[in-house]
SELUM-314359 format. One record per residue (C-alpha): x, y, z; residue number from 0. Coordinates in steps of 0.2 Angstrom, whole numbers, plus 5000, padded with zeros to 4 digits. Example, Ala and Ser with C-alpha at 12.3 -4.5 7.8 and 13.67 -1.06 7.14 Angstrom:
2
((5062,4978,5039),0)
((5068,4995,5036),1)
This chain:
477
((5000,5000,5000),0)
((5008,5017,4994),1)
((5002,5027,5010),2)
((5013,5042,5005),3)
((5004,5044,4988),4)
((4987,5042,4996),5)
((4991,5056,5008),6)
((4998,5066,4994),7)
((4982,5065,4984),8)
((4971,5069,5000),9)
((4982,5084,5002),10)
((4977,5089,4984),11)
((4959,5086,4988),12)
((4960,5099,5002),13)
((4968,5111,4991),14)
((4954,5109,4978),15)
((4941,5110,4991),16)
((4948,5127,4997),17)
((4945,5132,4979),18)
((4928,5125,4978),19)
((4923,5135,4995),20)
((4927,5151,4986),21)
((4911,5150,4977),22)
((4900,5151,4993),23)
((4912,5163,5000),24)
((4910,5175,4985),25)
((4891,5173,4987),26)
((4892,5178,5005),27)
((4902,5194,5000),28)
((4889,5198,4986),29)
((4874,5197,4998),30)
((4884,5204,5013),31)
((4881,5188,5024),32)
((4891,5186,5040),33)
((4891,5167,5037),34)
((4904,5169,5024),35)
((4917,5170,5038),36)
((4914,5152,5041),37)
((4919,5148,5023),38)
((4934,5159,5024),39)
((4940,5150,5040),40)
((4938,5133,5032),41)
((4947,5139,5016),42)
((4961,5143,5028),43)
((4961,5126,5036),44)
((4960,5117,5020),45)
((4975,5127,5012),46)
((4985,5125,5028),47)
((4984,5106,5028),48)
((4983,5104,5010),49)
((4999,5114,5006),50)
((5008,5106,5020),51)
((5004,5088,5014),52)
((5008,5092,4995),53)
((5024,5102,4999),54)
((5035,5087,4995),55)
((5030,5074,4981),56)
((5031,5056,4986),57)
((5046,5046,4979),58)
((5035,5031,4974),59)
((5021,5037,4964),60)
((5013,5020,4959),61)
((4994,5019,4961),62)
((4987,5001,4959),63)
((4969,4996,4959),64)
((4969,4994,4978),65)
((4976,5012,4981),66)
((4964,5018,4968),67)
((4949,5012,4978),68)
((4956,5018,4995),69)
((4960,5035,4988),70)
((4943,5037,4980),71)
((4934,5032,4996),72)
((4945,5043,5008),73)
((4944,5058,4996),74)
((4925,5058,4997),75)
((4925,5056,5015),76)
((4938,5070,5017),77)
((4929,5082,5006),78)
((4913,5079,5016),79)
((4921,5081,5033),80)
((4928,5098,5029),81)
((4914,5103,5018),82)
((4902,5101,5033),83)
((4912,5113,5044),84)
((4906,5129,5037),85)
((4888,5124,5041),86)
((4893,5120,5058),87)
((4904,5135,5062),88)
((4890,5146,5056),89)
((4878,5139,5068),90)
((4867,5133,5053),91)
((4866,5115,5059),92)
((4874,5103,5072),93)
((4889,5094,5065),94)
((4880,5077,5061),95)
((4867,5087,5052),96)
((4879,5097,5043),97)
((4889,5081,5038),98)
((4872,5073,5032),99)
((4868,5088,5021),100)
((4885,5089,5013),101)
((4887,5071,5010),102)
((4869,5071,5003),103)
((4875,5086,4992),104)
((4891,5079,4986),105)
((4884,5062,4982),106)
((4870,5070,4973),107)
((4857,5063,4984),108)
((4847,5078,4989),109)
((4840,5072,5005),110)
((4840,5086,5017),111)
((4838,5088,5036),112)
((4831,5106,5034),113)
((4813,5109,5035),114)
((4814,5128,5029),115)
((4827,5130,5016),116)
((4821,5148,5012),117)
((4827,5154,5029),118)
((4845,5148,5025),119)
((4859,5161,5020),120)
((4861,5162,5001),121)
((4880,5156,5003),122)
((4874,5140,5011),123)
((4861,5137,4998),124)
((4875,5140,4985),125)
((4886,5128,4994),126)
((4873,5115,4995),127)
((4869,5116,4976),128)
((4888,5118,4971),129)
((4892,5101,4980),130)
((4880,5093,4968),131)
((4890,5099,4953),132)
((4906,5094,4961),133)
((4901,5077,4965),134)
((4890,5074,4949),135)
((4905,5070,4937),136)
((4917,5065,4951),137)
((4929,5074,4961),138)
((4945,5064,4956),139)
((4939,5065,4938),140)
((4941,5084,4939),141)
((4957,5083,4948),142)
((4964,5071,4936),143)
((4963,5084,4922),144)
((4976,5095,4932),145)
((4988,5083,4941),146)
((5002,5076,4931),147)
((4999,5057,4935),148)
((5002,5043,4923),149)
((4989,5035,4912),150)
((4988,5019,4922),151)
((4987,5029,4938),152)
((4973,5039,4932),153)
((4963,5024,4925),154)
((4963,5016,4942),155)
((4956,5031,4950),156)
((4943,5033,4936),157)
((4938,5015,4937),158)
((4935,5017,4956),159)
((4925,5033,4955),160)
((4915,5032,4939),161)
((4897,5026,4941),162)
((4893,5010,4931),163)
((4899,4992,4929),164)
((4913,4997,4917),165)
((4924,5012,4912),166)
((4931,5015,4895),167)
((4942,5029,4889),168)
((4934,5041,4876),169)
((4951,5046,4870),170)
((4968,5038,4871),171)
((4974,5047,4886),172)
((4965,5046,4902),173)
((4969,5064,4907),174)
((4961,5070,4890),175)
((4946,5059,4894),176)
((4944,5068,4910),177)
((4945,5085,4901),178)
((4932,5079,4888),179)
((4920,5073,4901),180)
((4921,5090,4911),181)
((4920,5100,4895),182)
((4903,5091,4890),183)
((4897,5093,4908),184)
((4901,5111,4909),185)
((4894,5115,4892),186)
((4877,5106,4896),187)
((4877,5116,4913),188)
((4880,5133,4905),189)
((4867,5129,4891),190)
((4854,5125,4904),191)
((4858,5141,4914),192)
((4856,5151,4898),193)
((4839,5143,4895),194)
((4833,5146,4913),195)
((4839,5165,4912),196)
((4830,5167,4895),197)
((4814,5161,4904),198)
((4815,5175,4916),199)
((4822,5166,4931),200)
((4833,5176,4943),201)
((4852,5173,4940),202)
((4854,5166,4958),203)
((4840,5153,4956),204)
((4846,5149,4938),205)
((4863,5145,4945),206)
((4857,5134,4959),207)
((4845,5124,4948),208)
((4858,5122,4935),209)
((4871,5115,4948),210)
((4857,5104,4956),211)
((4851,5097,4939),212)
((4868,5094,4931),213)
((4874,5084,4946),214)
((4856,5076,4947),215)
((4856,5081,4965),216)
((4840,5090,4968),217)
((4843,5102,4982),218)
((4830,5116,4980),219)
((4831,5134,4986),220)
((4812,5134,4989),221)
((4802,5125,5002),222)
((4791,5118,4988),223)
((4806,5113,4977),224)
((4801,5118,4959),225)
((4782,5118,4961),226)
((4782,5137,4962),227)
((4791,5140,4945),228)
((4784,5143,4928),229)
((4779,5129,4916),230)
((4793,5134,4905),231)
((4806,5132,4919),232)
((4799,5115,4924),233)
((4799,5109,4906),234)
((4817,5115,4904),235)
((4823,5106,4920),236)
((4813,5090,4914),237)
((4823,5090,4898),238)
((4840,5093,4906),239)
((4837,5080,4920),240)
((4834,5067,4906),241)
((4850,5073,4896),242)
((4861,5072,4912),243)
((4855,5054,4915),244)
((4862,5049,4898),245)
((4878,5040,4897),246)
((4891,5054,4892),247)
((4899,5042,4879),248)
((4883,5045,4869),249)
((4887,5063,4868),250)
((4905,5060,4864),251)
((4900,5049,4849),252)
((4888,5062,4843),253)
((4901,5076,4844),254)
((4913,5065,4834),255)
((4900,5061,4821),256)
((4899,5042,4825),257)
((4880,5043,4824),258)
((4878,5024,4821),259)
((4888,5019,4836),260)
((4879,5032,4847),261)
((4862,5025,4843),262)
((4868,5007,4845),263)
((4870,5010,4864),264)
((4856,4999,4870),265)
((4857,5007,4888),266)
((4852,5024,4881),267)
((4837,5016,4871),268)
((4832,5006,4887),269)
((4833,5022,4897),270)
((4821,5032,4886),271)
((4809,5017,4884),272)
((4808,5015,4903),273)
((4804,5034,4905),274)
((4790,5033,4891),275)
((4783,5017,4899),276)
((4783,5024,4916),277)
((4775,5041,4911),278)
((4761,5031,4901),279)
((4757,5019,4915),280)
((4756,5033,4928),281)
((4746,5044,4917),282)
((4734,5030,4914),283)
((4732,5028,4933),284)
((4730,5046,4939),285)
((4729,5057,4923),286)
((4711,5061,4927),287)
((4716,5069,4944),288)
((4724,5084,4935),289)
((4714,5098,4927),290)
((4720,5094,4909),291)
((4729,5080,4901),292)
((4743,5092,4896),293)
((4746,5096,4914),294)
((4746,5078,4919),295)
((4759,5073,4907),296)
((4770,5088,4912),297)
((4770,5084,4930),298)
((4771,5065,4928),299)
((4785,5067,4915),300)
((4794,5079,4927),301)
((4792,5067,4942),302)
((4798,5051,4932),303)
((4813,5060,4925),304)
((4817,5067,4943),305)
((4816,5050,4950),306)
((4825,5039,4937),307)
((4839,5051,4935),308)
((4840,5052,4954),309)
((4838,5071,4954),310)
((4825,5072,4967),311)
((4816,5088,4962),312)
((4797,5089,4964),313)
((4782,5099,4957),314)
((4769,5088,4965),315)
((4768,5077,4980),316)
((4769,5059,4973),317)
((4767,5052,4991),318)
((4748,5056,4988),319)
((4747,5046,4972),320)
((4738,5029,4971),321)
((4748,5013,4975),322)
((4752,5008,4957),323)
((4760,5025,4954),324)
((4769,5025,4970),325)
((4775,5007,4966),326)
((4782,5013,4949),327)
((4791,5027,4958),328)
((4799,5015,4970),329)
((4805,5004,4956),330)
((4812,5019,4947),331)
((4822,5023,4962),332)
((4831,5006,4961),333)
((4833,5007,4942),334)
((4842,5024,4941),335)
((4850,5032,4926),336)
((4863,5026,4913),337)
((4881,5021,4918),338)
((4893,5035,4914),339)
((4880,5048,4918),340)
((4879,5059,4933),341)
((4864,5049,4939),342)
((4863,5036,4953),343)
((4854,5020,4956),344)
((4859,5003,4951),345)
((4861,5008,4933),346)
((4851,5002,4918),347)
((4867,4993,4911),348)
((4868,4982,4926),349)
((4850,4977,4923),350)
((4853,4973,4905),351)
((4868,4962,4910),352)
((4858,4953,4923),353)
((4844,4950,4911),354)
((4856,4943,4898),355)
((4864,4932,4911),356)
((4847,4925,4916),357)
((4842,4922,4898),358)
((4859,4913,4895),359)
((4857,4902,4910),360)
((4840,4897,4905),361)
((4846,4892,4888),362)
((4860,4882,4895),363)
((4848,4872,4905),364)
((4840,4867,4889),365)
((4856,4865,4879),366)
((4870,4862,4892),367)
((4884,4859,4879),368)
((4880,4876,4870),369)
((4894,4889,4870),370)
((4886,4906,4870),371)
((4894,4923,4874),372)
((4885,4938,4881),373)
((4886,4953,4870),374)
((4880,4971,4872),375)
((4881,4984,4859),376)
((4891,4973,4847),377)
((4904,4969,4860),378)
((4907,4954,4871),379)
((4903,4956,4889),380)
((4919,4951,4899),381)
((4917,4937,4912),382)
((4924,4949,4925),383)
((4911,4962,4921),384)
((4897,4949,4924),385)
((4906,4943,4940),386)
((4908,4961,4947),387)
((4890,4964,4943),388)
((4884,4949,4952),389)
((4895,4953,4967),390)
((4889,4971,4967),391)
((4871,4965,4968),392)
((4874,4954,4983),393)
((4884,4967,4992),394)
((4870,4980,4988),395)
((4857,4968,4996),396)
((4867,4965,5011),397)
((4870,4983,5014),398)
((4852,4987,5011),399)
((4845,4974,5023),400)
((4858,4978,5037),401)
((4855,4997,5036),402)
((4836,4994,5036),403)
((4837,4983,5052),404)
((4848,4996,5060),405)
((4838,5012,5057),406)
((4822,5002,5062),407)
((4827,5005,5080),408)
((4821,5023,5078),409)
((4804,5014,5077),410)
((4797,5023,5061),411)
((4785,5015,5049),412)
((4792,5001,5037),413)
((4788,5011,5022),414)
((4798,5026,5029),415)
((4813,5016,5033),416)
((4813,5006,5017),417)
((4812,5020,5006),418)
((4824,5030,5016),419)
((4837,5017,5013),420)
((4832,5015,4995),421)
((4833,5033,4991),422)
((4849,5036,5000),423)
((4859,5021,4994),424)
((4852,5025,4976),425)
((4856,5044,4978),426)
((4838,5049,4974),427)
((4833,5061,4989),428)
((4814,5059,4992),429)
((4805,5043,4997),430)
((4788,5039,5003),431)
((4778,5042,5020),432)
((4789,5052,5032),433)
((4803,5055,5019),434)
((4791,5060,5005),435)
((4795,5074,4993),436)
((4788,5087,5005),437)
((4797,5081,5020),438)
((4814,5079,5026),439)
((4826,5068,5036),440)
((4829,5078,5051),441)
((4818,5067,5062),442)
((4830,5052,5061),443)
((4842,5050,5076),444)
((4861,5054,5074),445)
((4865,5036,5073),446)
((4853,5033,5059),447)
((4859,5048,5050),448)
((4877,5041,5051),449)
((4870,5025,5043),450)
((4861,5034,5030),451)
((4878,5044,5027),452)
((4887,5028,5024),453)
((4873,5022,5012),454)
((4874,5038,5002),455)
((4893,5036,5000),456)
((4892,5018,4996),457)
((4879,5021,4983),458)
((4888,5035,4974),459)
((4905,5026,4974),460)
((4897,5009,4968),461)
((4899,5001,4985),462)
((4916,4993,4983),463)
((4928,5007,4988),464)
((4918,5009,5005),465)
((4918,4991,5008),466)
((4937,4989,5005),467)
((4940,5002,5019),468)
((4934,4989,5031),469)
((4943,4974,5024),470)
((4959,4970,5033),471)
((4966,4963,5017),472)
((4966,4981,5010),473)
((4979,4987,5022),474)
((4991,4973,5022),475)
((5008,4975,5013),476)
């Protein structure tokens, strides 16, 4: 284990966090808010520690798969621990609540402990939304674009942090891949901001909505989320939520004019088909409860897009919908968006792989001697990907069950506990019952909040980096 390199990169995490914290600090300056001093203090702490750690480069710079997973897990934990300090120092929340809020932000979950977000300082609102944007594409993906690491080192970090069952390079150099990803991410964010401002939204609101939508996080700056905004704004957000839930490889293929390859991506087709099917079923179930069919389709499409992309915005309280519609919403929480997007959940590509594996096993029962390879988008699915998908599913279920049992000691309803775990481990935000779209997570005990914090981190980092931290084998030489 290359401890010196791990510590060195954690130092850079602190340096970059100091840079990130300047955004809410400047916001506080613009709006003359005294809470800005808390951000300045944490900026100083991060720079002091970060510069001291990175002053001397490690002699041994090798980063293998094990170091990659450990660095990713510790980086997100470090970023969360220090990112929560401004909220605590300013008296906005207790430290556990502040940690829950920032972990929820950076993992793009969007579950909040605040019952009245409109009473929060604008610098705090900006920091909450900006953490979505930071965590959406990945912290280390951003840093890889600037640090002079070798391709093999970068790839081990990207594999450990990127959402989905497999990671491929868009361009030959991993560093350039990171730059391409963030260029597309930044471009889509700016485009959304332009559309929102053009629709008459205030600049502050437009920035926050753009950050929260791009990262598929869903922190709102209004108590009713996006329910009070215009139809135009809701439609724009709906479109961009769906766009940010698409595998970014699809956009790269479009940009490079490889249209045939782009539209061969079965995950993107399945993603759009699931959205259409969910909207159709829910409209058939509750369409007559809205004033017009157009209004029904608008709100239902918004809700479906918000849940499947794990954004978590809301325009209506789907907790009041009939059981069929609520069941579809819960299923969408588990499905999630595409691999290689900013969305969470189990990822559609995993369900495609599992479905193909089941189909293969059924055929093997009928024809035991048949040799058949699994393929996806014209390429063979490696056995290692199938094995990792199966192990991921088992690990996911174990964490889910254990977490559900542990938070049950708070004695809340089963629906509340079940959807609280589902919505945090899948990085969605709202659930049902007491954690519905118009509620918050503030009523959970500190112990339960820590469990939910772990689930949010495990869900965003695809479980394995967090589990490896607790494995003795990880720390052996």
